[in-house]
C-alpha positions in Angstrom: -0.1 -0.3 0.1 1.2 3.5 -0.9 2.0 6.1 2.0 2.8 9.6 2.4 4.6 11.7 5.4 4.1 15.2 5.6 5.9 17.3 8.2 5.4 21.1 8.6 3.6 22.0 5.4 0.8 24.6 5.8 -1.5 23.7 8.9 -0.2 20.2 9.0 2.4 19.5 11.8 2.6 15.7 11.5 0.6 13.4 9.1 1.2 9.7 8.0 -1.5 8.2 5.8 -1.7 4.8 4.1 -3.3 5.5 0.5 -6.3 3.1 -0.3 -8.6 2.4 -3.0 -11.0 4.6 -1.4 -9.6 7.6 0.7 -11.7 10.2 2.6 -10.7 13.7 4.5 -13.6 15.3 6.4 -13.1 18.2 8.7 -13.6 21.9 8.7 -12.3 24.4 6.3 -8.5 25.6 6.7 -7.6 22.2 8.8 -5.2 21.1 5.8 -7.2 18.9 3.7 -6.3 20.4 0.6 -2.6 20.4 1.7 -2.7 16.7 2.2 -4.6 16.4 -1.2 -2.3 18.7 -3.0 0.9 16.8 -1.7 -0.7 13.5 -3.0 -1.1 15.0 -6.2 2.5 16.5 -6.5 4.1 13.2 -5.8 1.6 11.2 -8.2 2.6 13.6 -10.8 6.0 12.5 -10.8 5.2 9.3 -12.5 3.6 11.3 -15.3 6.4 13.5 -15.6 8.7 10.7 -16.1 6.8 9.1 -18.8 6.3 12.5 -20.6 10.4 13.2 -20.6 11.3 9.7 -21.7 8.5 9.9 -24.3 10.2 13.5 -25.6 13.5 11.7 -25.8 11.8 9.0 -27.9 10.6 11.5 -30.3 13.8 13.2 -30.4 12.9 16.2 -28.5 16.1 15.6 -26.0 18.2 13.6 -28.4 21.0 16.5 -28.0 21.9 14.8 -24.8 21.5 11.2 -26.1 25.7 10.7 -26.5 25.9 11.8 -22.9 27.1 8.9 -20.7 25.5 10.4 -17.7 21.7 10.5 -17.4 20.2 13.8 -17.8 16.6 12.7 -16.8 17.1 12.8 -13.0 18.7 16.3 -13.1 15.8 17.5 -15.5 13.1 16.0 -13.4 14.3 17.5 -10.2 14.0 20.9 -11.8 10.6 20.1 -13.3 9.2 19.0 -9.7 10.6 22.1 -8.2 8.6 24.1 -10.2 5.6 22.1 -9.9 6.2 22.1 -6.1 6.1 26.0 -6.2 2.7 26.4 -8.2 1.1 24.0 -5.8 2.5 25.6 -2.7 4.0 28.8 -3.3 7.7 29.8 -3.1 10.4 27.8 -0.9 11.4 30.8 1.2 7.9 31.2 2.5 7.7 27.9 4.0 8.8 26.1 7.2 12.5 25.3 7.4 11.7 22.2 8.6 9.3 21.1 6.0 9.6 17.2 4.9 7.6 15.2 2.6 7.8 11.5 1.6 5.8 9.6 -0.7 6.2 5.6 -1.0 5.1 3.9 -4.0 6.4 0.8 -2.5 9.2 0.0 0.1 12.0 0.6 -2.0 10.6 3.3 -4.5 10.0 6.6 -2.8 10.6 10.3 -3.4 11.3 13.0 -0.9 11.2 16.9 -0.8 13.0 18.7 2.1 14.3 22.5 2.4 17.9 23.3 2.4 19.2 26.3 3.7 21.6 28.6 1.9 21.4 32.4 1.0 17.8 31.6 0.5 16.1 28.0 1.5 15.4 25.8 -1.7 13.9 22.9 -2.2 15.4 19.7 -2.5 13.8 16.5 -4.4 15.4 13.2 -3.7 14.5 10.0 -5.3 15.2 6.6 -3.4 18.5 4.6 -4.7 16.4 1.9 -6.7 14.1 4.2 -8.3 17.0 6.7 -9.2 18.7 3.7 -10.8 15.5 2.2 -12.5 14.9 5.5 -14.5 18.6 5.7 -15.5 18.7 2.4 -17.0 15.4 3.0 -18.7 16.5 6.1 -20.2 19.5 4.4 -21.7 17.4 2.0 -23.4 15.0 4.9 -24.7 17.9 6.8 -26.2 18.9 3.4 -27.6 15.4 3.1 -29.4 15.6 6.5 -30.7 19.3 6.0 -32.3 18.0 3.0 -33.8 14.7 4.4 -35.3 16.6 7.0 -37.4 17.7 4.4 -39.8 14.6 2.3 -39.9 11.8 5.1 -40.8 10.4 4.2 -44.2 7.2 6.2 -44.1 5.3 8.6 -42.2 2.6 6.0 -41.2 5.3 3.5 -40.3 7.0 6.0 -38.2 3.7 7.2 -36.4 2.8 3.6 -35.7 6.5 3.2 -34.2 6.1 6.2 -32.2 2.9 5.3 -30.3 4.1 1.6 -29.9 7.2 3.0 -28.0 5.1 5.6 -26.1 3.0 2.5 -25.0 6.2 0.6 -24.2 7.6 3.4 -22.2 4.2 3.9 -20.2 4.3 0.2 -19.2 8.0 0.3 -18.1 7.4 3.5 -16.2 4.2 2.0 -14.5 6.2 -1.5 -13.7 9.0 0.6 -11.8 6.4 2.5 -9.7 4.1 -0.4 -9.3 1.4 1.9 -10.3 -0.6 2.3 -13.5 -3.0 5.0 -12.6 -3.0 8.4 -14.2 -3.8 11.1 -11.9 -6.5 13.9 -12.0 -7.7 16.5 -9.5 -11.2 17.9 -9.3 -11.1 21.0 -7.4 -13.4 22.9 -5.5 -15.1 26.1 -6.6 -16.3 24.4 -9.9 -19.3 26.6 -10.6 -16.9 29.6 -11.3 -14.5 27.3 -13.4 -17.7 26.0 -15.2 -19.0 29.5 -16.2 -14.9 30.5 -17.0 -14.7 27.4 -19.3 -17.2 28.8 -21.4 -15.4 32.0 -21.9 -11.9 31.7 -23.6 -10.9 35.4 -23.1 -11.6 34.7 -19.3 -9.0 31.7 -19.4 -6.6 33.6 -21.4 -6.9 36.6 -18.8 -6.6 34.1 -15.5 -3.9 32.2 -17.3 -0.7 33.7 -15.8 -2.0 33.4 -12.3 -3.9 30.3 -12.2 -2.8 27.6 -10.0 -1.8 24.5 -11.5 -4.7 22.4 -10.1 -7.1 25.0 -11.7 -5.2 25.0 -15.1 -5.3 21.2 -15.6 -9.0 21.1 -14.9 -9.6 23.8 -17.2 -7.8 21.7 -19.9 -9.9 18.7 -18.9 -12.9 20.4 -19.4 -11.7 21.9 -23.0 -10.6 18.7 -24.0 -13.9 16.6 -23.3 -16.5 19.0 -24.1 -16.9 17.8 -27.5 -18.0 14.5 -26.5 -21.5 15.9 -25.4 -22.6 17.5 -28.8 -25.6 15.0 -28.4 -26.0 15.2 -24.6 -24.7 13.0 -22.0 -27.2 10.1 -23.5 -25.2 9.7 -26.7 -21.7 10.3 -25.4 -21.0 6.7 -25.2 -21.0 6.8 -28.9 -17.5 8.6 -29.0 -16.1 5.4 -27.5 -17.9 2.2 -29.1 -17.1 -0.7 -26.9 -19.1 -4.1 -27.2 -17.8 -5.5 -23.9 -19.0 -3.2 -21.4 -19.6 -4.7 -17.9 -22.6 -2.1 -17.0 -25.7 -0.6 -18.2 -25.0 2.6 -19.8 -28.5 4.0 -19.8 -28.9 3.1 -16.0 -25.6 5.4 -15.4 -26.8 7.8 -18.1 -30.2 8.0 -16.1 -28.2 8.6 -12.9 -26.2 11.3 -14.2 -29.5 13.3 -15.4 -31.1 12.6 -12.2 -27.9 14.3 -10.2 -28.0 17.2 -12.9 -31.9 17.5 -13.2 -31.3 17.8 -17.0 -29.2 16.9 -20.1 -25.7 18.9 -20.8 -25.1 19.7 -24.5 -22.3 21.4 -26.1 -23.1 22.8 -29.2 -21.5 25.3 -31.6 -19.2 26.7 -28.8 -22.2 27.0 -26.3 -22.9 25.0 -23.3 -26.2 24.5 -21.8 -28.7 22.2 -20.0 -31.8 20.7 -21.4 -34.4 20.6 -19.0 -37.9 19.1 -18.9 -39.8 22.7 -18.4 -40.2 23.6 -21.7 -42.0 26.8 -20.7 -38.6 28.1 -19.8 -36.7 29.1 -22.9 -38.0 26.1 -24.7 -36.5 23.7 -22.0 -32.7 25.0 -22.6 -30.7 27.0 -20.1 -27.3 28.3 -20.8 -24.9 26.8 -18.4 -23.8 30.2 -16.7 -27.6 30.7 -15.8 -28.0 27.3 -14.6 -28.0 27.0 -10.6 -25.1 26.9 -8.8 -25.6 23.3 -7.8 -25.7 22.4 -11.2 -22.7 24.0 -12.1 -20.6 22.9 -9.2 -21.4 19.2 -10.2 -21.4 19.6 -13.6 -18.2 18.7 -14.7 -17.3 16.4 -11.5 -20.0 13.9 -13.0 -19.2 14.5 -16.8 -15.4 13.8 -16.3 -16.1 10.6 -14.3 -18.5 9.5 -16.9 -15.8 9.9 -19.6 -13.4 8.0 -17.6 -16.0 5.2 -17.2 -16.3 5.4 -21.3 -12.8 5.5 -21.9 -12.2 2.5 -19.2 -9.2 4.6 -17.9 -7.6 3.5 -14.5 -7.1 6.8 -12.6 -6.2 8.1 -9.5 -8.8 11.1 -8.9 -8.4 13.6 -6.3 -12.2 15.3 -5.6 -12.6 18.2 -3.5 -16.0 18.7 -1.8 -18.5 16.7 -3.9 -21.3 18.0 -1.8 -21.0 21.6 -2.7 -24.1 23.3 -3.4 -26.3 20.1 -3.7 -29.2 18.8 -1.6 -28.1 15.6 0.8 -30.3 13.2 -1.3 -28.2 14.4 -4.1 -24.8 14.2 -2.3 -25.7 10.4 -1.5 -26.2 9.8 -5.4 -22.8 11.5 -6.0 -21.3 9.3 -3.8 -22.5 6.4 -5.3 -21.6 7.5 -8.6 -17.8 8.0 -7.5 -17.8 4.7 -6.0 -19.3 3.2 -9.3 -16.2 4.6 -11.1 -13.4 3.5 -8.8 -15.1 -0.2 -9.1 -15.9 -0.2 -12.7 -12.7 1.6 -13.6 -10.5 -0.3 -10.9 -9.5 2.9 -9.9 -8.8 5.0 -7.0 -10.3 8.3 -5.5 -9.4 10.8 -2.7 -12.3 12.8 -1.4 -12.4 15.9 0.9 -15.5 17.1 2.2 -17.2 19.3 5.1 -20.5 17.0 4.8 -21.7 14.6 7.3 -23.8 13.3 4.5 -21.1 12.1 2.2 -19.4 10.6 5.6 -22.8 8.7 6.2 -23.2 7.5 2.5 -19.5 6.5 2.6 -20.2 4.5 5.7 -23.2 2.9 4.3 -21.4 2.0 1.2 -18.4 0.2 3.3 -21.0 -1.7 5.7 -22.5 -3.0 2.7 -18.9 -4.3 1.6 -18.6 -5.8 5.0 -21.7 -7.6 5.1 -20.8 -8.7 1.6 -17.5 -10.2 2.7 -19.8 -12.1 5.3 -21.6 -14.3 2.9 -24.4 -12.1 2.6 -23.7 -10.5 -0.8 -27.2 -11.6 -2.5 -29.2 -9.8 0.4 -27.0 -6.8 0.2 -27.3 -6.0 -3.7 -30.9 -5.8 -3.4 -30.4 -2.7 -1.3 -27.1 -1.5 -3.0 -25.9 -2.4 -6.5 -22.7 -4.5 -6.3 -20.9 -1.9 -8.4 -21.5 0.9 -5.8 -20.0 -1.2 -2.6 -16.7 -0.3 -1.0 -15.3 -3.7 -0.2 -14.1 -4.6 3.1 -10.6 -3.3 3.5 -10.9 -0.6 0.8 -11.3 2.6 2.6 -9.3 4.4 4.6 -11.3 7.8 6.5 -9.6 10.5 8.6 -10.9 13.6 10.5 -8.7 16.5 10.5 -9.1 19.1 13.4 -7.3 22.4 14.0 -8.3 24.4 17.3 -7.2 28.0 18.4 -4.5 28.3 15.7 -2.9 25.2 16.4 -1.5 22.5 14.1 -3.8 20.3 12.5 -4.5 16.8 14.2 -5.8 13.6 12.0 -7.6 10.8 13.5 -8.8 7.8 12.2 -12.4 7.7 11.7 -12.6 3.8 11.9 -14.0 1.6 15.1 -11.6 -0.6 16.2 -13.2 -3.4 14.7 -12.9 -1.7 11.2 -16.8 -2.9 10.4 -17.9 0.8 10.3 -17.3 4.6 10.8 -17.6 5.9 14.4 -21.2 6.7 14.6 -20.9 9.6 17.0 -18.5 11.5 14.2 -21.4 11.4 11.9 -23.9 12.7 14.1 -21.4 15.1 15.7 -23.0 18.2 14.3 -26.6 16.9 14.8 -25.6 16.6 18.3 -24.5 20.0 18.7 -27.8 21.5 17.4 -29.9 19.0 19.5 -27.9 20.2 22.7 -28.9 23.8 22.0 -32.6 23.2 21.2 -32.7 21.0 24.3 -31.5 24.0 26.1 -34.1 26.2 24.6 -36.9 23.7 25.0 -36.0 23.6 28.7 -36.1 27.3 28.9 -39.5 27.4 27.6 -40.6 24.7 30.2 -39.2 26.7 33.0 -40.8 29.7 31.8 -44.2 27.9 31.6 -43.9 26.7 35.2 -43.2 30.0 36.7 
């Protein structure tokens, strides 16, 4: 199981987390949930950057260094990762001097980030000995592939086919080194603003130089997949013909449209929702006039659906899936997230403020526990097997921070690991009930005087 260690970054003093198939972080705002999520995102981008760099060598982009005996990959990657870190967390001289991050893909394959002091403290990115050697060896092999390919190219079609084959082989080799074959994506909070911005190229360009990395990458995702919805959500699957799907497309489409309260379309550069109410603008609402809840949830569910259709295995970080939507819809969104992870053999990390999300996750996991106890047939009459979180596949943590102190992270599971601590689910309701009881007692006392 992968692990992350975080020391003295933002509000986080000390955190050690196992990375499971399903990962949940709940807590108030400014407790460090996003710090943890972005730290995981940073380390997981490393694999993607290794693949990109080696594919560029294979294509000749980095070939001027091909004759050098010493590998350039590690040096180049360190430089790239420092820039990525700054785009996620800010300049190194604004960070705590004893900051220390470490991510274990395996016991022997890890990456570490620290600060070193000098005229200004600067980032130091280190790779485990095995990872360093494996990347260097793979780089040599890729440079040899490029050298040999120059004399064998006979046509553009042949060259393109070889290029694709080499890229696939590089990706497979890097995935084997990291023992991880998941691409990483981040779906940030504040999606209602991003949804309306995505409809305006001028807004994107104007904000581009000041846009953080997570937002920039998410905007690119939206821009890349909108064309798949020219005929709406119901027909998006036709962009990905597949005769071997293990799920009911029509059922998923029905659930997506229920969550969205309409069907999304992208036509002639315009985005809108089709709704049942034909008295309202002939049943069409431009996306910037849709409700904040519809805007917030649109590209979360659309993107997960495209990943399902593409059969892409991914590690998806999702911030605040509950934003601006009713509790019953929060339940449906959580079920969709679980459906995606199960169908695609993928992983998710969710940050939330919502006890309803916590409760939904608990129900899905408890169903998995009961399935593990030979009750599958009965459980599946209540919850679809594709939505169940299997026993042992969930890590859930609460993050607390009081009076400006460092954040503390606590495991949400009961000791027997069968379910999440119930009192944590009902914590906020208990506070409201306490106040109501005190007020009600006050009323009774006043009537008795």
